[in-house]
C-alpha positions as a Markdown table, in Angstrom:
| # | Residue | x | y | z |
|---|---|---|---|---|
| 1 | Met | 0.4 | -0.2 | 0.3 |
| 2 | Asn | 1.4 | 3.2 | -0.8 |
| 3 | Arg | 1.1 | 6.4 | 1.5 |
| 4 | Phe | -1.2 | 7.9 | -0.2 |
| 5 | Thr | -3.2 | 4.7 | -0.4 |
| 6 | Phe | -2.6 | 4.6 | 3.2 |
| 7 | Leu | -3.6 | 8.0 | 3.7 |
| 8 | Ser | -7.2 | 8.2 | 1.8 |
| 9 | Thr | -8.0 | 5.3 | 3.8 |
| 10 | Ala | -7.3 | 6.8 | 7.0 |
| 11 | Val | -8.8 | 9.8 | 6.1 |
| 12 | Leu | -12.1 | 8.2 | 4.8 |
| 13 | Ala | -12.3 | 5.8 | 8.3 |
| 14 | Leu | -11.7 | 9.0 | 9.8 |
| 15 | Ala | -14.1 | 10.5 | 8.6 |
| 16 | Thr | -17.1 | 8.0 | 9.1 |
| 17 | Ala | -16.4 | 7.1 | 12.4 |
| 18 | Gly | -17.3 | 11.1 | 13.1 |
| 19 | Ala | -20.0 | 10.7 | 10.9 |
| 20 | Ala | -21.5 | 7.8 | 13.0 |
| 21 | Gln | -20.8 | 9.7 | 16.4 |
| 22 | Ala | -22.5 | 12.6 | 14.6 |
| 23 | Ala | -25.8 | 10.7 | 14.7 |
| 24 | Asp | -27.8 | 12.7 | 17.2 |
| 25 | Pro | -31.5 | 11.2 | 17.6 |
| 26 | Lys | -32.6 | 14.7 | 19.3 |
| 27 | Ala | -31.2 | 16.9 | 16.4 |
| 28 | Thr | -32.6 | 14.6 | 14.0 |
| 29 | Ile | -35.8 | 14.4 | 14.8 |
| 30 | Ala | -35.9 | 18.7 | 15.1 |
| 31 | Asp | -34.6 | 18.7 | 11.9 |
| 32 | Leu | -37.2 | 16.7 | 11.2 |
| 33 | Glu | -40.2 | 18.6 | 12.6 |
| 34 | Ala | -38.2 | 22.1 | 11.4 |
| 35 | Arg | -38.6 | 21.2 | 7.8 |
| 36 | Leu | -42.1 | 19.4 | 8.7 |
| 37 | Thr | -43.4 | 22.9 | 10.2 |
| 38 | Arg | -41.5 | 25.3 | 7.9 |
| 39 | Ile | -44.1 | 23.7 | 5.0 |
| 40 | Gly | -47.1 | 24.6 | 7.7 |
| 41 | Thr | -49.2 | 23.9 | 10.6 |
| 42 | Ala | -50.2 | 20.1 | 10.9 |
| 43 | Lys | -53.9 | 19.3 | 9.8 |
| 44 | Ile | -56.1 | 16.5 | 8.6 |
| 45 | Glu | -57.8 | 16.9 | 5.1 |
| 46 | Gly | -60.8 | 14.4 | 4.6 |
| 47 | Thr | -59.2 | 10.7 | 3.7 |
| 48 | Asp | -56.7 | 9.5 | 1.2 |
| 49 | Thr | -55.5 | 6.1 | 0.0 |
| 50 | Val | -52.3 | 4.4 | 1.3 |
| 51 | Ala | -51.1 | 1.2 | 0.2 |
| 52 | Gly | -54.4 | -0.1 | -0.3 |
| 53 | Lys | -56.1 | 1.7 | 3.2 |
| 54 | Thr | -57.9 | 4.4 | 3.4 |
| 55 | Val | -56.4 | 7.1 | 6.3 |
| 56 | Pro | -56.6 | 11.1 | 7.3 |
| 57 | Ala | -54.8 | 12.5 | 4.6 |
| 58 | Leu | -52.3 | 14.7 | 6.8 |
| 59 | Phe | -51.7 | 17.7 | 5.4 |
| 60 | Phe | -48.2 | 20.6 | 6.4 |
| 61 | Gly | -49.7 | 23.9 | 5.1 |
| 62 | Asp | -51.0 | 23.1 | 2.2 |
| 63 | Arg | -48.8 | 20.4 | 1.1 |
| 64 | Lys | -50.5 | 16.4 | 1.7 |
| 65 | Ile | -47.5 | 14.7 | 3.2 |
| 66 | Asn | -49.2 | 11.0 | 2.2 |
| 67 | Gly | -47.6 | 8.9 | 0.0 |
| 68 | Asn | -45.3 | 12.3 | -0.6 |
| 69 | Tyr | -41.2 | 11.7 | 0.5 |
| 70 | Asp | -39.2 | 15.1 | -0.5 |
| 71 | Val | -39.5 | 15.4 | 3.9 |
| 72 | Val | -38.1 | 12.0 | 5.3 |
| 73 | Asp | -35.5 | 11.1 | 2.1 |
| 74 | Ala | -34.1 | 14.8 | 2.4 |
| 75 | Val | -33.4 | 13.6 | 6.2 |
| 76 | Arg | -31.9 | 10.8 | 5.2 |
| 77 | Lys | -29.2 | 12.9 | 2.5 |
| 78 | Ala | -28.6 | 15.0 | 5.9 |
| 79 | His | -28.6 | 12.5 | 8.2 |
| 80 | Gly | -28.1 | 9.2 | 6.8 |
| 81 | Ala | -31.5 | 8.8 | 9.1 |
| 82 | Thr | -34.5 | 6.7 | 8.2 |
| 83 | Ala | -37.4 | 9.1 | 8.9 |
| 84 | Thr | -40.9 | 8.4 | 9.1 |
| 85 | Val | -44.3 | 10.6 | 9.6 |
| 86 | Phe | -48.2 | 8.9 | 10.4 |
| 87 | Val | -50.9 | 10.0 | 10.3 |
| 88 | Lys | -53.2 | 8.9 | 13.2 |
| 89 | Asp | -56.5 | 7.0 | 12.7 |
| 90 | Gly | -58.2 | 5.9 | 15.1 |
| 91 | Asp | -56.3 | 4.7 | 17.7 |
| 92 | Glu | -53.2 | 3.3 | 15.3 |
| 93 | Phe | -50.9 | 5.6 | 14.3 |
| 94 | Val | -50.2 | 4.4 | 9.7 |
| 95 | Arg | -47.0 | 5.0 | 8.0 |
| 96 | Ile | -47.9 | 7.6 | 5.2 |
| 97 | Ser | -44.1 | 9.1 | 3.6 |
| 98 | Thr | -41.3 | 7.1 | 4.8 |
| 99 | Asn | -38.1 | 6.1 | 3.6 |
| 100 | Val | -37.8 | 2.5 | 6.1 |
| 101 | Leu | -37.9 | 0.0 | 3.9 |
| 102 | Thr | -39.5 | -3.4 | 3.9 |
| 103 | Pro | -37.2 | -6.7 | 3.8 |
| 104 | Glu | -39.2 | -6.9 | -0.1 |
| 105 | Gly | -37.0 | -3.4 | -0.8 |
| 106 | Lys | -40.7 | -1.0 | -0.6 |
| 107 | Arg | -41.3 | 1.1 | 1.0 |
| 108 | Gly | -42.8 | 0.5 | 4.2 |
| 109 | Val | -46.2 | 2.5 | 3.9 |
| 110 | Gly | -49.8 | 1.4 | 5.3 |
| 111 | Thr | -48.0 | -0.9 | 8.1 |
| 112 | Gln | -48.5 | 0.3 | 11.4 |
| 113 | Leu | -46.3 | 1.6 | 14.6 |
| 114 | Ala | -45.8 | -1.1 | 16.7 |
| 115 | Arg | -48.2 | -1.1 | 20.1 |
| 116 | Asn | -44.5 | -0.4 | 22.1 |
| 117 | Ala | -42.9 | 2.2 | 24.2 |
| 118 | Ala | -42.7 | 4.7 | 21.3 |
| 119 | Tyr | -46.3 | 4.4 | 20.9 |
| 120 | Glu | -47.3 | 4.5 | 24.8 |
| 121 | Ala | -45.4 | 7.7 | 24.8 |
| 122 | Val | -46.8 | 9.3 | 22.0 |
| 123 | Ser | -50.0 | 8.2 | 22.0 |
| 124 | Lys | -49.8 | 10.4 | 25.8 |
| 125 | Gly | -48.2 | 13.2 | 24.2 |
| 126 | Ser | -45.2 | 12.9 | 25.1 |
| 127 | Glu | -41.4 | 12.3 | 23.2 |
| 128 | Phe | -39.6 | 8.5 | 23.1 |
| 129 | Cys | -36.3 | 8.6 | 22.3 |
| 130 | Gly | -34.3 | 5.1 | 22.9 |
| 131 | Pro | -33.3 | 1.7 | 20.8 |
| 132 | Ile | -36.1 | 0.4 | 19.3 |
| 133 | Asp | -36.6 | -2.7 | 16.6 |
| 134 | Val | -38.3 | -0.6 | 13.2 |
| 135 | Leu | -39.8 | -3.6 | 10.6 |
| 136 | Gly | -36.8 | -6.4 | 12.1 |
| 137 | Thr | -34.3 | -3.6 | 12.7 |
| 138 | Ala | -32.6 | -2.3 | 15.8 |
| 139 | Phe | -32.1 | 2.1 | 15.5 |
| 140 | Asp | -32.1 | 4.1 | 18.1 |
| 141 | Ala | -34.9 | 6.5 | 17.6 |
| 142 | Cys | -37.2 | 9.4 | 18.1 |
| 143 | Tyr | -41.0 | 9.7 | 17.9 |
| 144 | Arg | -43.0 | 12.4 | 18.7 |
| 145 | Pro | -46.0 | 13.0 | 18.2 |
| 146 | Ile | -47.3 | 15.8 | 15.8 |
| 147 | Lys | -50.2 | 18.3 | 16.9 |
| 148 | Asp | -52.5 | 20.8 | 14.9 |
| 149 | Gly | -53.5 | 23.6 | 15.5 |
| 150 | Gly | -56.0 | 22.9 | 18.2 |
| 151 | Gly | -53.0 | 21.4 | 20.2 |
| 152 | Lys | -54.7 | 17.4 | 18.8 |
| 153 | Ile | -52.7 | 14.5 | 18.5 |
| 154 | Val | -52.5 | 14.1 | 14.2 |
| 155 | Gly | -49.6 | 12.1 | 14.0 |
| 156 | Val | -46.4 | 11.5 | 15.1 |
| 157 | Ser | -42.7 | 12.2 | 13.2 |
| 158 | Tyr | -39.9 | 9.3 | 13.8 |
| 159 | Ile | -36.4 | 9.0 | 12.7 |
| 160 | Gly | -33.9 | 6.3 | 13.4 |
| 161 | His | -29.9 | 5.6 | 13.1 |
| 162 | Lys | -29.3 | 2.3 | 12.4 |
| 163 | Lys | -27.7 | 0.5 | 15.5 |
């Protein structure tokens, strides 16, 4: 190995280690929320079909989030994190925008938030940050309730850094 290759490999290793250490779930969820809030206030307007299921249509301002992947993909690009927006549908939270992939390699839209510690926290209006299994993969994650202009929980935002 020549000196240039050695130095390039060392720089790449240090950069990768720095990026791994920089993975801060609370900072990443704050970025996701900031991106959504810049679009507008959360609100439910009618219904929409996601993965064959009829669910409430979640909007931020005039932008419908159901089936829109711009924001979650921007979070992946900026932070290397998975990101999801769920809409509240009765007692469930359904993925309507996500970069989380199923084992088949498709976006996991239409799937529900598992009944776990995160579900319990956001159902009560609280944040959950910690280790969690998402569709079979371990993540350091944060979940926060999404509230409309009147303070009603209408969804959940999620980010996860793969463990």
